[in-house]
N, C-alpha and C positions, 0 to 999 in steps of 0.2 A: 862629825868632820870635824877636826880640828882644824880653824880658818888658817889663811897665811898670813907669815908677818910680812907686813910693809917694808920698801926698798931703803936703805939710805934713811933710818930712824935715828934722829939722835940720841942721848944719853935723856932718859925722862925728864930730871930733876937740876934744877940750876940755883944755886945759892945765892943770895944774897948780891955775895961780890963778884960773882960770876955776871948777876943784872944787871950791876953797879955801874957795869966794864962795858957793858953793849947800851946803855940808855941812849946814847947818840946815836947809834946804829938804824940807819935807815928802815934797814929790811928787819928792826924788830917789831911787835907788837903786842905787848902787855894789854892783858883782859882782868879786870877786878871784877871776882865771881860772890862778892859775900852776898849774904842772906844766908833770910834766918822762917826758916819751918811755920813756927809760932807767930813769926810779923813779917810778911810778905812786902812791906816797906822798907824795914829798916836798913835791907843790905844797902838800897840807894842811896839812904838817908847816910850811912854812915862813907861811901864813899864822895859824899856831897862837901862833909864834914873835912874829907883830905884823904891824898889816895896817892899812889906812886906819880909821877911825871909819868904824862904820855897816856895813861891805861886807861883805855875807854871799858864801857862800864856794860855788863850784860847780867839779864835777871834770869833765872831758874826758872820761873813761870813763866815770864815773856819770851824770853831768845831761847832758853836752851829745855824750852817743854814743848810740845803742840797741844791740841784743844783736851781735853777732858770730856769724854764719853763714858758710855756704860763700862763696855768693856778696856782694856788697853794701861788699865791702872792713874794712879794720881800724876804723875811724869811721863806720859807716853813722850816719844825721842819726837824731838824736832821736824819741820816738813826741809827737807838738806836742800830743795833750791830756798827757801825763808834764812839757814843760815848757812847759805852758800851768799845771798845778798847781804847779810849783813857785815860778815867776817869782809867781803866784797870791800865790803862802806868803810871800814876801819884802816882797810889798805894790806890789807892779806894777800900773798900775790904765792905764784908757786914759789920764791924766795922767802918770803918770811920765817923768820923765827917766832912762832908765837910762846909767851908766856902767860900763863893763870897764876891768878895765888885767891886765896881766901883768907877768913881766921875761924876758919871752923875744922882744924883740922884736915883736911883739901878734900872733906868731903863737896865740892862744889867744882873746887877747883881740878880736882881729878874728871868730871861728869863732862869740862870742855876740852879737857886733854882727852877723853876716849870720844867724844862727839869728833873733834877736827880728825883725828886718824882714821876713826870710822868712813868721814868725808874723805880719803885718800892722801890726807898732807900729814907726810912723817915728822916735820919737824916741827915740837910742841913739845913745853916742858911746861912745870908744875914749881914751883918754886919755894924750895924747902924753908919749911918755916912761919912759911904766908907774908901775911901784913905784919901779923907781931916780931917775927925778925927781919924784919927790913927797918920797920921804929926802934926795934932792942940795938940794931945796926948803929942808930943815931943819922940815917940819913933822910935826908927833906922830904915833907910830900908838898901839897899844892889844893888846890880846887879849884883851879883849873879845869874842865871839861875841853878836850882834844874836839878838832870839827872833823866832817867828814876826811877822807884819803883819799885818793883815784888807785882804785889796788882794781884786780878780777880774779875772783877766787870759781874757782872749775871742779866741782867735789867728779871722784872718784869713788862713788860709794861701797866698800867692803857689806856686800848683803851678808854673806858666810860670816860674818860674825857677832848676827844678832840670831834668835831665839823667839820664837811664840812660845804658847801655851801648849799647843797639841804638840809640838815640836820635843818640848820637854816633857809631857805625857808618855809621848812614843820609845823617847830613850834615857831615861832617867836612871833606870833599875840594870842596861845593857855594867855587866861586868867591868869594861874600858871606860866606861863612861862617871864624868863624878858632877854628881850638884851640890855645888858649895852656897849656902846661904853665910851673909855679911850681916844681919843683922846680931844685935846685943842678945847675950843666951837667954836672959832672963825672954826678951820677944821671940827668940828661935823655938822656946819650950813653951812657947805660950800660957807663961804664966799670968802674962798684962798684955795689952795690948791698946798704945793709945792714941793711935790716928784709926785703923781698917776697925772695922766691922766681924772680924773673923780671929779669934787669936789661935798662935799653933802654927808649923810652916810646911811645907810640900814635903808628903811622905818621902822617904829617903834620901834625904840632903842631911848634908856634912852643916859643919858650924864651922864657919871662920869668922869672925866680927871684925868690921873695916876696922875700925879704934887699934887692932895689933899694927898695922902698918906703921906708927907713928907716936914717936913720944907722947905725954902730956900739953906738952909745947907745940906742937903741929912739926914735928922732925919727923923726918923720916930716917926709919933704920937703917944698920948698915946691912947691903947683900945677903948676908950669913942669918941674917935673922928671918928674911922673908924667904929663905929657903927650907928653913927650920919648923914654920910657919905651914909650909904648902905638905909640908912632910908628914906632920903629924895629922894630916886629912885626907892627904894623896896615899893611892899605892901606887907600886913600882909597876903596877899596870895598868894605870891609871895612862889614857890617851888622848882623852876627852873631857874639858872640866866646861862645865855650864855655874855661871854664878848670876844670884840673884840679889834684893833685898827688898826692901818697901814697893818702894817704885822705881827701881834700877838705878837711881840718884848715887848714892856711899856704894854699891855695889861694884861703880869703874876705881875706887879706891883697892877694891880687891886685885879688879885687874891691874892699874898699878903696880899692886904690890905683887903681882908674878911677874911683872913684866923686869923688874928691882930684881928676882928671884932667878932672871934668866929662863926664864919657862918658857912656852910658845905662846900667841895669845888663843884666849878663852875666849867664849860665847857671853852674849848676855842676853840674858832674859829682862828684856827692856820692861814687860809690864812687871813686870814681880807679885812679891803674894799681894800688890793691890789689886793687880790684873787676877791672879790665881783662884782668891776668895771671893770674885763677884760672878761665881759659878756654881748657881745653889747645882746642879745636876751635877753626880760626875760624872766624868769620861768614863769608859771603855777601861775596864780593870782598878778606877782608880774609887778611896777609900772614899766613905761623906765624912765631909767635912763633920769637924765633934762640935 
């Protein structure tokens, strides 16, 4: 079943010029999401070296993910109450506009964008082009870390936006359902797997790499490109879309792309391939792992 859209959602993308014009607005909350999967401390180090004035920092592993267990993937969803508390301490309220940015073609900013919407707050956007676009515009940076701000963020969880392994297995082969893998083609094909213990993809999954949403500089393509990208993988009969990647992070870029294409919200298989491949015994009707 296709999840419903949030009411009064703003446009999911904001330009540097639009952000700069709002920097003095007390309702604005800017979040630096820079991160490096191979060097987890690097994101915070980059933030400390300089960031957009007023920006808070959220770490993928510590803030935007939950504890890793035997199953559930490398980046499980964070506890909604914990994330709501963190957002509230940054001053996020029902009236806030949250803007997320990174330097990785929105790989991590889109994760926060999706999480905040998943918690029921539609007023969130990603910064087009990320920190590089902000710097290229000649805008000032700072090393000052903002202090806590009084805020109250009450989550209204969109539970229908998330699916687990059993749901994926039960629905992925239905004619009206499309399961989309957001990883690059070589990982989708199983040519190599640099992170997870098993290479390949979920049987029946289609491939739309998350990098197709942006230019190499991290600028989002116009809506017609997103529409064309999705038309290549979805049939006219598709009514339900489930997306996944390696650990549920970069798949959020595809969810952002869907929004820009004007399509209804899809579902995230949060555990993604890193969850799927931790089950050595196939579910009924599933082919064994290669």
